GUPA-177644 format. One record per residue (C-alpha): y, x, z. Coordinates in steps of 0.05 Angstrom, whole numbers, m for minus. Last residue first. Layout:
# GUPA-177644
<pt y="Y" x="X" z="Z"/>
...
//
This chain:
# GUPA-177644
<pt y="m327" x="128" z="134"/>
<pt y="m271" x="175" z="112"/>
<pt y="m286" x="249" z="120"/>
<pt y="m285" x="271" z="47"/>
<pt y="m224" x="229" z="33"/>
<pt y="m189" x="260" z="93"/>
<pt y="m199" x="330" z="66"/>
<pt y="m167" x="316" z="m1"/>
<pt y="m110" x="277" z="29"/>
<pt y="m95" x="331" z="79"/>
<pt y="m94" x="385" z="25"/>
<pt y="m46" x="347" z="m19"/>
<pt y="m21" x="412" z="m50"/>
<pt y="51" x="396" z="m30"/>
<pt y="121" x="413" z="m54"/>
<pt y="180" x="411" z="m6"/>
<pt y="237" x="366" z="17"/>
<pt y="264" x="394" z="82"/>
<pt y="265" x="348" z="143"/>
<pt y="213" x="385" z="184"/>
<pt y="205" x="344" z="248"/>
<pt y="131" x="332" z="238"/>
<pt y="103" x="389" z="197"/>
<pt y="94" x="371" z="124"/>
<pt y="22" x="371" z="100"/>
<pt y="27" x="310" z="54"/>
<pt y="100" x="289" z="47"/>
<pt y="90" x="260" z="m23"/>
<pt y="36" x="218" z="11"/>
<pt y="92" x="177" z="42"/>
<pt y="45" x="125" z="72"/>
<pt y="m29" x="140" z="77"/>
<pt y="m92" x="100" z="66"/>
<pt y="m163" x="97" z="94"/>
<pt y="m227" x="64" z="73"/>
<pt y="m264" x="m1" z="63"/>
<pt y="m289" x="m4" z="135"/>
<pt y="m362" x="2" z="155"/>
<pt y="m388" x="m51" z="203"/>
<pt y="m368" x="m97" z="260"/>
<pt y="m358" x="m41" z="310"/>
<pt y="m304" x="m14" z="264"/>
<pt y="m317" x="58" z="241"/>
<pt y="m267" x="113" z="257"/>
<pt y="m277" x="179" z="219"/>
<pt y="m217" x="172" z="173"/>
<pt y="m175" x="142" z="229"/>
<pt y="m191" x="201" z="275"/>
<pt y="m172" x="249" z="219"/>
<pt y="m104" x="216" z="214"/>
<pt y="m98" x="219" z="290"/>
<pt y="m98" x="294" z="284"/>
<pt y="m140" x="344" z="323"/>
<pt y="m176" x="373" z="263"/>
<pt y="m113" x="372" z="220"/>
<pt y="m69" x="408" z="269"/>
<pt y="m27" x="361" z="311"/>
<pt y="34" x="321" z="291"/>
<pt y="m2" x="285" z="234"/>
<pt y="m5" x="215" z="262"/>
<pt y="49" x="230" z="313"/>
<pt y="91" x="171" z="291"/>
<pt y="156" x="210" z="290"/>
<pt y="200" x="161" z="253"/>
<pt y="240" x="188" z="195"/>
<pt y="292" x="242" z="184"/>
<pt y="249" x="267" z="126"/>
<pt y="186" x="224" z="126"/>
<pt y="127" x="248" z="168"/>
<pt y="60" x="227" z="140"/>
<pt y="40" x="157" z="159"/>
<pt y="m27" x="128" z="178"/>
<pt y="m68" x="71" z="149"/>
<pt y="m131" x="31" z="162"/>
<pt y="m167" x="m4" z="105"/>
<pt y="m204" x="m70" z="115"/>
<pt y="m244" x="m103" z="59"/>
<pt y="m310" x="m74" z="82"/>
<pt y="m293" x="m99" z="152"/>
<pt y="m302" x="m172" z="128"/>
<pt y="m240" x="m213" z="144"/>
<pt y="m234" x="m282" z="174"/>
<pt y="m251" x="m280" z="248"/>
<pt y="m251" x="m204" z="248"/>
<pt y="m177" x="m200" z="233"/>
<pt y="m130" x="m212" z="292"/>
<pt y="m164" x="m201" z="359"/>
<pt y="m223" x="m156" z="341"/>
<pt y="m185" x="m119" z="287"/>
<pt y="m126" x="m108" z="334"/>
<pt y="m173" x="m83" z="389"/>
<pt y="m206" x="m35" z="339"/>
<pt y="m138" x="m9" z="319"/>
<pt y="m122" x="1" z="393"/>
<pt y="m185" x="42" z="402"/>
<pt y="m169" x="82" z="340"/>
<pt y="m103" x="101" z="374"/>
<pt y="m37" x="77" z="347"/>
<pt y="23" x="115" z="317"/>
<pt y="20" x="82" z="249"/>
<pt y="m34" x="28" z="245"/>
<pt y="m8" x="m3" z="181"/>
<pt y="m68" x="m46" z="164"/>
<pt y="m88" x="m53" z="91"/>
<pt y="m125" x="m116" z="68"/>
<pt y="m167" x="m105" z="7"/>
<pt y="m194" x="m144" z="m53"/>
<pt y="m160" x="m207" z="m28"/>
<pt y="m178" x="m276" z="m55"/>
<pt y="m225" x="m295" z="1"/>
<pt y="m174" x="m271" z="53"/>
<pt y="m116" x="m314" z="29"/>
<pt y="m119" x="m369" z="81"/>
<pt y="m132" x="m318" z="137"/>
<pt y="m74" x="m275" z="112"/>
<pt y="m26" x="m334" z="114"/>
<pt y="m46" x="m353" z="185"/>
<pt y="m43" x="m280" z="205"/>
<pt y="31" x="m274" z="188"/>
<pt y="45" x="m200" z="199"/>
<pt y="69" x="m169" z="264"/>
<pt y="3" x="m133" z="276"/>
<pt y="19" x="m95" z="213"/>
<pt y="8" x="m114" z="140"/>
<pt y="m15" x="m95" z="71"/>
<pt y="m39" x="m146" z="21"/>
<pt y="m80" x="m130" z="m41"/>
<pt y="m97" x="m162" z="m108"/>
<pt y="m133" x="m115" z="m156"/>
<pt y="m140" x="m123" z="m231"/>
<pt y="m198" x="m146" z="m275"/>
<pt y="m156" x="m187" z="m322"/>
<pt y="m181" x="m255" z="m297"/>
<pt y="m176" x="m230" z="m226"/>
<pt y="m103" x="m214" z="m235"/>
<pt y="m87" x="m284" z="m259"/>
<pt y="m127" x="m315" z="m202"/>
<pt y="m93" x="m272" z="m151"/>
<pt y="m24" x="m288" z="m178"/>
<pt y="m36" x="m363" z="m172"/>
<pt y="m66" x="m354" z="m104"/>
<pt y="m7" x="m312" z="m81"/>
<pt y="43" x="m364" z="m107"/>
<pt y="9" x="m420" z="m68"/>
<pt y="2" x="m379" z="m4"/>
<pt y="73" x="m352" z="m6"/>
<pt y="101" x="m422" z="m18"/>
<pt y="61" x="m454" z="38"/>
<pt y="79" x="m397" z="85"/>
<pt y="153" x="m403" z="69"/>
<pt y="151" x="m477" z="85"/>
<pt y="112" x="m467" z="149"/>
<pt y="160" x="m412" z="170"/>
<pt y="136" x="m341" z="161"/>
<pt y="117" x="m287" z="211"/>
<pt y="134" x="m215" z="193"/>
<pt y="106" x="m151" z="164"/>
<pt y="76" x="m172" z="97"/>
<pt y="77" x="m120" z="41"/>
<pt y="44" x="m149" z="m22"/>
<pt y="3" x="m104" z="m67"/>
<pt y="m8" x="m118" z="m141"/>
<pt y="m58" x="m92" z="m192"/>
<pt y="m81" x="m41" z="m242"/>
<pt y="m15" x="m26" z="m277"/>
<pt y="m29" x="0" z="m347"/>
<pt y="27" x="m33" z="m384"/>
<pt y="89" x="m45" z="m341"/>
<pt y="102" x="m121" z="m342"/>
<pt y="73" x="m132" z="m273"/>
<pt y="140" x="m134" z="m236"/>
<pt y="187" x="m176" z="m276"/>
<pt y="141" x="m219" z="m319"/>
<pt y="88" x="m229" z="m266"/>
<pt y="140" x="m243" z="m212"/>
<pt y="176" x="m294" z="m256"/>
<pt y="112" x="m329" z="m277"/>
<pt y="90" x="m334" z="m204"/>
<pt y="159" x="m362" z="m187"/>
<pt y="156" x="m414" z="m242"/>
<pt y="86" x="m435" z="m221"/>
<pt y="108" x="m442" z="m148"/>
<pt y="168" x="m483" z="m170"/>
<pt y="124" x="m529" z="m211"/>
<pt y="79" x="m541" z="m150"/>
<pt y="140" x="m552" z="m106"/>
<pt y="184" x="m512" z="m59"/>
<pt y="234" x="m498" z="m114"/>
<pt y="251" x="m427" z="m136"/>
<pt y="317" x="m394" z="m117"/>
<pt y="290" x="m392" z="m46"/>
<pt y="247" x="m331" z="m63"/>
<pt y="186" x="m336" z="m18"/>
<pt y="141" x="m290" z="m59"/>
<pt y="195" x="m237" z="m69"/>
<pt y="208" x="m236" z="6"/>
<pt y="136" x="m214" z="16"/>
<pt y="155" x="m144" z="m5"/>
<pt y="126" x="m118" z="m70"/>
<pt y="79" x="m58" z="m83"/>
<pt y="54" x="m40" z="m153"/>
<pt y="m17" x="m13" z="m160"/>
<pt y="m42" x="47" z="m200"/>
<pt y="m117" x="61" z="m202"/>
<pt y="m139" x="133" z="m202"/>
<pt y="m195" x="153" z="m249"/>
<pt y="m164" x="223" z="m259"/>
<pt y="m142" x="207" z="m331"/>
<pt y="m116" x="141" z="m303"/>
<pt y="m68" x="181" z="m260"/>
<pt y="m39" x="219" z="m318"/>
<pt y="m35" x="155" z="m361"/>
<pt y="1" x="118" z="m305"/>
<pt y="52" x="174" z="m294"/>
<pt y="71" x="192" z="m365"/>
<pt y="92" x="135" z="m412"/>
<pt y="90" x="75" z="m365"/>
<pt y="116" x="106" z="m301"/>
<pt y="161" x="151" z="m344"/>
<pt y="202" x="92" z="m368"/>
<pt y="206" x="63" z="m298"/>
<pt y="228" x="130" z="m270"/>
<pt y="280" x="140" z="m325"/>
<pt y="316" x="77" z="m303"/>
<pt y="331" x="116" z="m239"/>
<pt y="296" x="97" z="m174"/>
<pt y="341" x="84" z="m113"/>
<pt y="316" x="13" z="m106"/>
<pt y="264" x="26" z="m52"/>
<pt y="202" x="34" z="m95"/>
<pt y="129" x="42" z="m73"/>
<pt y="81" x="51" z="m131"/>
<pt y="14" x="52" z="m95"/>
<pt y="m38" x="102" z="m118"/>
<pt y="m110" x="77" z="m109"/>
<pt y="m173" x="120" z="m110"/>
<pt y="m144" x="188" z="m90"/>
<pt y="m194" x="245" z="m89"/>
<pt y="m172" x="260" z="m160"/>
<pt y="m111" x="294" z="m134"/>
<pt y="m40" x="265" z="m140"/>
<pt y="m1" x="306" z="m190"/>
<pt y="24" x="247" z="m232"/>
<pt y="57" x="219" z="m169"/>
<pt y="107" x="275" z="m175"/>
<pt y="134" x="323" z="m123"/>
<pt y="195" x="369" z="m119"/>
<pt y="256" x="324" z="m110"/>
<pt y="314" x="368" z="m91"/>
<pt y="360" x="350" z="m149"/>
<pt y="343" x="280" z="m175"/>
<pt y="315" x="277" z="m245"/>
<pt y="278" x="212" z="m230"/>
<pt y="215" x="243" z="m260"/>
<pt y="212" x="287" z="m198"/>
<pt y="186" x="229" z="m157"/>
<pt y="224" x="220" z="m91"/>
<pt y="251" x="150" z="m109"/>
<pt y="180" x="127" z="m121"/>
<pt y="155" x="139" z="m50"/>
<pt y="81" x="149" z="m62"/>
<pt y="35" x="103" z="m21"/>
<pt y="m35" x="131" z="m21"/>
<pt y="m102" x="95" z="m19"/>
<pt y="m168" x="130" z="m7"/>
//
């Protein structure tokens, strides 16, 4: 069970109205993704190290930092072996410097040019090797719009590949796996994801019904024809249980997350 927690909505930011904290994620969660958007206060990054990561580790939850693919194709760094090394060093020093982080997740939702792909592949492999040496996770998350040529090249180095299936039926997810992934990815590395309803966000319909009739539950119980999947993940877990269309910020007991973990196959 993986969960993306929107970092700007964590109570440790001190923002009025925020009422959830990543520290309160239940022990049913296996991987908590730190998902920032730039609105985080400096206090968040201090508390991530001093409070949030220790609280999650006490529940045996791994904490992984998410970056967008743009960071790995930064044009400020040369398209050369030395440039790739310099960029990998920069990313490690800037984004993986928080003690206790258990890995890195790269968000890939677009096609790359050949030059960008070569840079992203080289930098990814450098980061993957460094993470592997320290026992940390290397993950990519993507949609059907992602660069499959890059993912195919990186598949042996990935611990998991997360597929953003928001708003799609399990049958469509299976079709995507058949067409896009099964040629290079073992199903036991594949995680399928749904989205809780963000305030004033897209109405994906993943949690629109009651729990038993929800698409989220269908994802948890869906098994690829090629073999068991790695698991399931959610986006905006801080909105667990919110009725679609309800734009009020509110606390959660993470009841959907708890139940989905028990059902996931």
